[in-house]
Backbone bond lengths (Angstrom), bond angles and torsions (degrees), N, CA, C in turn:
res aa  C-N    CA-C-N  psi(-1)  N-CA   C-N-CA  omega(-1)  CA-C   N-CA-C  phi
1 M - - - 1.454 - - 1.521 109.01 -
2 S 1.302 116.45 141.75 1.441 122.67 -178.69 1.524 109.89 -80.55
3 T 1.335 116.35 135.17 1.464 121.13 177.50 1.515 108.92 -123.63
4 M 1.323 116.11 165.64 1.462 119.89 177.26 1.515 108.97 -69.84
5 K 1.307 115.37 142.37 1.463 120.96 179.05 1.528 107.96 -116.58
6 F 1.327 115.06 147.25 1.451 120.13 -178.56 1.518 110.54 -125.64
7 C 1.322 115.98 148.99 1.453 123.76 -178.57 1.526 109.97 -65.16
8 R 1.326 115.76 134.43 1.470 120.92 178.94 1.524 111.86 -77.67
9 E 1.323 116.53 -14.61 1.470 120.48 -178.32 1.526 112.24 -93.81
10 C 1.355 116.81 -45.24 1.474 118.78 -174.26 1.527 113.58 -126.12
11 N 1.324 118.38 3.58 1.474 124.62 176.92 1.522 114.96 64.71
12 N 1.316 118.74 17.08 1.462 121.07 173.04 1.520 108.51 -83.28
13 I 1.322 115.69 164.34 1.466 120.55 -178.36 1.530 110.00 -70.27
14 L 1.326 115.52 143.75 1.465 121.72 175.55 1.522 108.95 -95.71
15 Y 1.321 116.31 136.50 1.457 122.43 -178.44 1.520 109.65 -110.34
16 P 1.344 117.78 147.59 1.464 120.17 177.84 1.532 110.57 -65.45
17 K 1.315 114.49 141.13 1.460 120.65 -179.52 1.527 107.83 -147.86
18 E 1.314 116.43 142.89 1.465 121.20 -179.74 1.522 109.96 -97.09
19 D 1.323 116.09 132.12 1.461 121.02 169.62 1.530 105.18 -94.32
20 K 1.327 116.10 100.85 1.466 120.90 -172.58 1.525 112.67 -68.89
21 Q 1.325 117.81 -30.18 1.463 120.08 -179.79 1.524 111.46 -72.41
22 K 1.327 116.97 -44.16 1.464 121.43 -179.31 1.525 112.81 -89.70
23 K 1.351 115.09 -9.84 1.462 121.70 -178.50 1.531 111.51 54.85
24 T 1.330 114.36 52.89 1.465 121.12 178.06 1.525 109.54 -130.78
25 L 1.310 115.06 159.83 1.453 121.44 176.79 1.518 108.39 -96.40
26 L 1.318 115.55 130.87 1.456 121.96 178.89 1.520 109.49 -120.57
27 F 1.317 115.23 161.28 1.456 121.21 167.09 1.510 106.08 -115.56
28 A 1.340 117.13 123.89 1.460 121.74 -173.48 1.521 110.62 -124.85
29 C 1.321 114.42 146.33 1.458 121.44 175.99 1.523 108.62 -86.08
30 R 1.310 117.45 138.23 1.464 120.91 178.74 1.531 111.60 -89.76
31 N 1.323 116.07 -5.76 1.452 120.23 -178.31 1.534 111.98 -98.26
32 C 1.325 116.13 -39.47 1.467 120.70 177.89 1.530 107.96 -126.63
33 D 1.295 118.78 -170.45 1.464 122.20 -175.97 1.517 113.83 -94.00
34 Y 1.308 118.25 13.19 1.464 120.73 -176.69 1.529 110.70 -69.69
35 Q 1.350 116.22 136.81 1.456 123.19 176.19 1.518 108.38 -143.01
36 E 1.332 115.49 149.58 1.464 119.75 172.81 1.518 108.80 -141.77
37 V 1.317 115.38 149.57 1.461 121.24 179.60 1.529 108.05 -74.01
38 A 1.318 115.96 136.72 1.467 121.45 -179.69 1.523 109.97 -70.64
39 D 1.321 116.20 139.85 1.458 120.23 179.02 1.519 112.10 -88.41
40 S 1.343 116.58 -4.02 1.456 121.83 179.69 1.524 108.50 -148.34
41 F 1.324 116.52 157.55 1.461 120.30 176.83 1.523 112.08 -86.97
42 C 1.313 117.11 -3.93 1.467 121.55 -179.54 1.523 109.34 -85.60
43 V 1.337 115.63 120.39 1.456 120.72 179.33 1.525 110.01 -96.30
44 Y 1.337 116.67 -38.18 1.458 121.45 -177.78 1.512 109.07 -148.79
45 R 1.327 115.87 138.97 1.460 120.23 178.39 1.515 108.37 -134.93
46 N 1.320 116.29 126.68 1.455 122.23 -179.66 1.521 108.25 -114.91
47 E 1.317 116.81 111.75 1.454 121.20 178.54 1.525 108.67 -100.97
48 V 1.315 116.23 124.83 1.455 121.76 -179.82 1.519 108.38 -107.49
49 H 1.308 115.79 125.08 1.460 121.61 178.57 1.525 107.95 -112.10
50 H 1.341 116.34 126.76 1.453 121.76 -178.13 1.518 110.50 -108.34
51 T 1.320 115.06 147.26 1.455 119.59 171.38 1.525 107.50 -85.14
52 V 1.313 117.23 166.45 1.467 121.27 -178.17 1.519 110.26 -60.64
53 G 1.312 118.92 -40.11 1.460 122.11 -179.72 1.515 113.08 -63.73
54 E 1.329 117.50 -34.27 1.457 120.69 179.59 1.518 111.74 -71.48
55 R 1.307 117.37 -28.21 1.466 120.45 -176.99 1.520 112.86 -75.12
56 T 1.321 118.13 -29.29 1.456 118.86 -176.55 1.520 111.43 -71.78
57 Q 1.310 118.56 -37.75 1.457 123.90 176.92 1.534 113.09 57.97
58 I 1.316 117.48 25.70 1.456 120.51 175.91 1.523 107.06 -108.94
59 L 1.311 116.19 117.87 1.456 121.03 -177.64 1.522 109.87 -103.78
60 Q 1.325 115.71 157.43 1.461 120.10 178.33 1.523 111.27 -62.31
61 D 1.328 117.91 -29.25 1.464 121.39 -175.39 1.524 114.37 -72.32
62 V 1.323 119.01 -5.97 1.461 118.95 -178.96 1.518 111.71 -64.33
63 A 1.322 118.03 -24.11 1.465 120.31 178.42 1.527 111.10 -65.93
64 N 1.332 117.19 -22.90 1.468 121.54 179.64 1.526 112.80 -96.27
65 D 1.322 117.52 1.23 1.457 121.65 -178.25 1.531 109.72 -76.93
66 P 1.332 118.21 113.63 1.471 120.25 -177.60 1.521 113.43 -71.86
67 T 1.310 118.75 -13.50 1.464 120.62 -178.66 1.524 112.79 -85.48
68 L 1.330 117.46 -13.46 1.463 120.22 179.75 1.523 110.90 -88.22
69 P 1.327 116.37 144.39 1.464 119.40 179.23 1.536 110.82 -71.24
70 R 1.330 114.97 152.29 1.467 122.23 179.12 1.524 108.89 -121.23
71 T 1.314 114.51 154.41 1.460 119.33 177.55 1.519 109.84 -138.75
72 K 1.338 114.29 147.66 1.464 120.49 172.80 1.526 109.92 -113.64
73 D 1.346 115.31 14.90 1.466 120.85 179.91 1.524 112.79 -86.59
74 V 1.335 117.50 -9.30 1.467 120.99 178.40 1.529 108.96 -124.69
75 R 1.321 115.57 153.08 1.465 121.17 176.07 1.518 108.82 -117.86
76 C 1.322 115.01 143.87 1.456 120.52 177.73 1.528 108.99 -67.93
77 V 1.329 117.21 131.11 1.466 120.77 -179.15 1.526 111.88 -75.42
78 K 1.324 117.86 -17.02 1.476 121.24 -179.89 1.527 112.03 -85.41
79 C 1.355 116.26 -48.55 1.475 118.95 -173.87 1.525 113.52 -119.06
80 N 1.331 118.12 -2.52 1.465 123.78 179.61 1.532 113.25 66.80
81 H 1.322 117.54 20.86 1.471 121.46 177.63 1.533 108.79 -67.45
82 P 1.348 117.85 138.67 1.470 120.37 -172.56 1.528 115.62 -86.13
83 E 1.337 118.79 7.09 1.476 119.13 -176.73 1.526 109.92 -134.20
84 A 1.341 115.18 141.78 1.461 121.04 178.69 1.517 110.22 -145.21
85 V 1.318 115.70 150.34 1.461 123.12 172.33 1.521 106.36 -91.09
86 F 1.329 117.65 144.36 1.458 118.75 177.90 1.522 110.58 -137.18
87 F 1.333 114.98 153.79 1.456 122.03 178.41 1.520 108.45 -160.71
88 Q 1.326 115.23 162.69 1.464 120.84 178.32 1.522 109.49 -106.19
89 A 1.330 115.07 141.83 1.463 121.07 176.27 1.521 108.14 -152.05
90 A 1.313 115.54 159.75 1.460 120.70 177.22 1.522 109.15 -77.16
91 S 1.315 117.22 131.88 1.459 121.63 175.78 1.507 108.93 -90.38
92 R 1.310 116.11 142.63 1.466 119.52 179.92 1.525 109.70 -66.50
93 G 1.299 115.48 137.33 1.455 121.68 177.88 1.514 114.69 77.62
94 E 1.319 117.69 1.44 1.463 120.81 -179.54 1.527 109.08 -123.90
95 E 1.312 115.00 149.39 1.460 119.05 174.45 1.519 108.54 -87.63
96 G 1.307 116.65 153.64 1.459 121.08 177.99 1.514 112.43 81.85
97 M 1.317 114.31 -170.02 1.460 121.63 -176.02 1.525 110.21 -108.36
98 T 1.319 115.24 153.32 1.462 121.91 177.77 1.519 108.31 -120.01
99 L 1.321 116.87 142.24 1.455 121.86 178.77 1.529 108.43 -90.92
100 F 1.336 116.72 118.92 1.458 123.14 -179.93 1.524 109.86 -104.97
101 F 1.328 116.08 143.28 1.458 123.13 175.00 1.517 108.78 -121.94
102 V 1.350 116.27 145.49 1.461 122.28 174.50 1.520 107.05 -132.99
103 C 1.336 115.84 127.10 1.465 121.57 -179.80 1.520 110.26 -62.80
104 C 1.348 116.75 137.08 1.466 121.95 -179.21 1.524 113.12 -85.88
105 N 1.324 118.16 -3.91 1.463 121.01 176.32 1.529 107.90 -69.15
106 P 1.359 118.04 118.29 1.463 120.44 -176.11 1.533 113.91 -59.72
107 S 1.327 117.40 -27.67 1.460 119.37 -179.71 1.528 112.33 -87.54
108 C 1.344 117.71 -3.22 1.457 121.09 -178.21 1.529 111.22 -111.03
109 G 1.337 117.57 -75.73 1.453 122.03 179.92 1.526 114.18 69.44
110 Y 1.334 117.33 21.87 1.461 120.95 -178.72 1.526 110.63 -61.77
111 R 1.330 116.90 141.78 1.465 122.84 -179.87 1.517 109.38 -115.44
112 W 1.334 115.85 137.94 1.451 120.67 174.57 1.509 109.52 -150.32
113 R 1.320 115.16 166.73 1.465 119.04 178.79 1.506 110.83 -124.57
114 D 1.314 114.07 156.07 1.468 120.74 -177.40 1.493 109.95 -95.88
């Protein structure tokens, strides 16, 4: 993992810099002339960690989305409402697309997949 580097001469931060002639990555101080060769090609790494709720990306409000298709061919197993919104999305850990349904009953909003 890449960490911040500091100048050994003046303790200012070292910034990545390319040595175009030698084709190497350096870390250079902008305050003095200190430079050091980078021990890795990684300058910055951003790791994003998601909670389970963030990964599903299905919100209760999708039942009110006028751009999504609706069907009366399925019934909600929770409230028996005869209408649902449906859409396709990639499921985590699975290849291909999954068909998701969301109940259109405002007091229910149950989600299931086909």
